[in-house]
C-alpha positions as CSV (number, residue, x, y, z in Angstrom):
1,M,42.5,-112.2,-40.7
2,R,39.0,-113.1,-41.8
3,M,37.6,-112.3,-38.4
4,I,39.1,-108.7,-38.5
5,G,37.4,-108.2,-41.9
6,I,34.0,-109.3,-40.5
7,V,34.4,-107.0,-37.5
8,A,35.3,-104.1,-39.8
9,V,32.2,-104.6,-42.0
10,L,29.9,-104.9,-39.0
11,A,31.4,-101.7,-37.6
12,L,30.9,-99.8,-40.9
13,L,27.3,-101.0,-41.1
14,A,26.5,-100.2,-37.5
15,G,27.1,-96.4,-38.0
16,P,24.1,-95.7,-40.2
17,V,21.9,-98.0,-38.1
18,W,22.9,-96.1,-34.9
19,A,22.2,-92.7,-36.7
20,Q,18.8,-93.8,-37.8
21,Q,17.8,-94.8,-34.2
22,Q,18.5,-91.3,-32.7
23,Q,15.4,-90.2,-30.8
24,N,16.0,-86.5,-30.9
25,M,15.2,-86.2,-34.6
26,Q,11.7,-85.2,-35.9
27,K,10.3,-88.1,-37.9
28,Y,8.1,-87.8,-41.0
29,G,4.5,-87.0,-40.0
30,D,5.4,-85.8,-36.5
31,P,3.9,-82.4,-35.6
32,D,6.3,-79.4,-35.5
33,K,7.7,-78.3,-32.1
34,A,6.2,-75.2,-30.7
35,K,8.4,-72.1,-31.2
36,T,9.1,-69.8,-28.4
37,P,8.2,-66.1,-28.7
38,A,11.9,-65.3,-29.0
39,E,12.3,-67.7,-31.9
40,I,9.2,-66.2,-33.6
41,A,10.6,-62.7,-33.2
42,A,14.0,-63.7,-34.5
43,E,12.4,-65.3,-37.5
44,K,10.4,-62.2,-38.3
45,E,13.4,-60.0,-38.0
46,A,15.4,-62.2,-40.3
47,E,12.6,-62.1,-42.9
48,R,12.6,-58.2,-42.6
49,A,16.3,-58.1,-43.0
50,Y,16.1,-60.3,-46.0
51,Q,13.5,-58.1,-47.7
52,R,15.6,-55.0,-46.9
53,S,18.7,-56.6,-48.5
54,L,16.7,-57.4,-51.6
55,G,15.9,-53.6,-51.9
56,N,19.6,-52.8,-51.9
57,I,20.2,-54.8,-55.1
58,P,20.3,-52.4,-58.1
59,E,18.0,-53.1,-61.1
60,Q,19.8,-54.8,-63.9
61,K,19.5,-53.5,-67.4
62,G,18.6,-56.0,-70.1
63,S,21.6,-57.8,-71.5
64,D,22.1,-58.6,-75.2
65,P,24.8,-61.3,-75.5
66,W,24.8,-61.1,-79.3
67,G,24.9,-57.3,-79.3
68,T,28.6,-57.1,-80.3
69,V,27.9,-59.4,-83.3
70,R,24.8,-57.6,-84.6
71,S,25.1,-54.2,-86.2
72,D,22.8,-51.4,-84.9
73,S,21.1,-51.0,-88.3
74,A,19.4,-54.1,-89.3
75,A,20.0,-55.1,-92.9
76,P,16.8,-55.4,-95.1
77,K,15.5,-58.8,-95.7
78,P,16.1,-60.2,-99.2
79,A,13.1,-60.4,-101.4
80,A,11.3,-63.7,-101.3
81,K,12.0,-66.0,-104.3
82,A,9.2,-66.8,-106.7
83,P,7.6,-70.1,-105.9
84,A,9.1,-73.0,-107.9
85,K,7.0,-74.7,-110.5
86,P,5.8,-78.1,-109.4
87,K,7.5,-81.1,-110.9
88,A,4.3,-82.3,-112.4
89,A,4.1,-79.3,-114.7
90,K,7.6,-79.9,-116.0
91,A,6.8,-83.5,-116.7
92,E,3.7,-82.6,-118.5
93,A,5.5,-80.0,-120.6
94,A,8.1,-82.6,-121.6
95,K,5.3,-85.0,-122.7
96,T,3.8,-82.3,-124.9
97,D,7.2,-81.5,-126.4
98,A,7.8,-85.2,-127.2
99,A,4.3,-85.5,-128.8
100,A,4.9,-82.4,-130.9
101,K,8.2,-83.9,-132.2
102,Q,6.5,-87.0,-133.5
């Protein structure tokens, strides 16, 4: 039973090793294979067909996903609040009130 498990593990590991040793793959840094004139012509025709198909796509109008939530007339912005007095001024006023009471 143990021998069958070992054989199974070796068989599973042998697949990727065999695939990496294939000689018909282009390796990193290898120069590209020369293309035949027919391949070059087919590539140019495919590029022209792609550009023509892009011309068939209609222009899209801008979409506003929040358009149904917003009203057409924008509400006026509320007036800005007057700036709050600094806390130091309140503390100083309290001191002068306390001094006046004495």
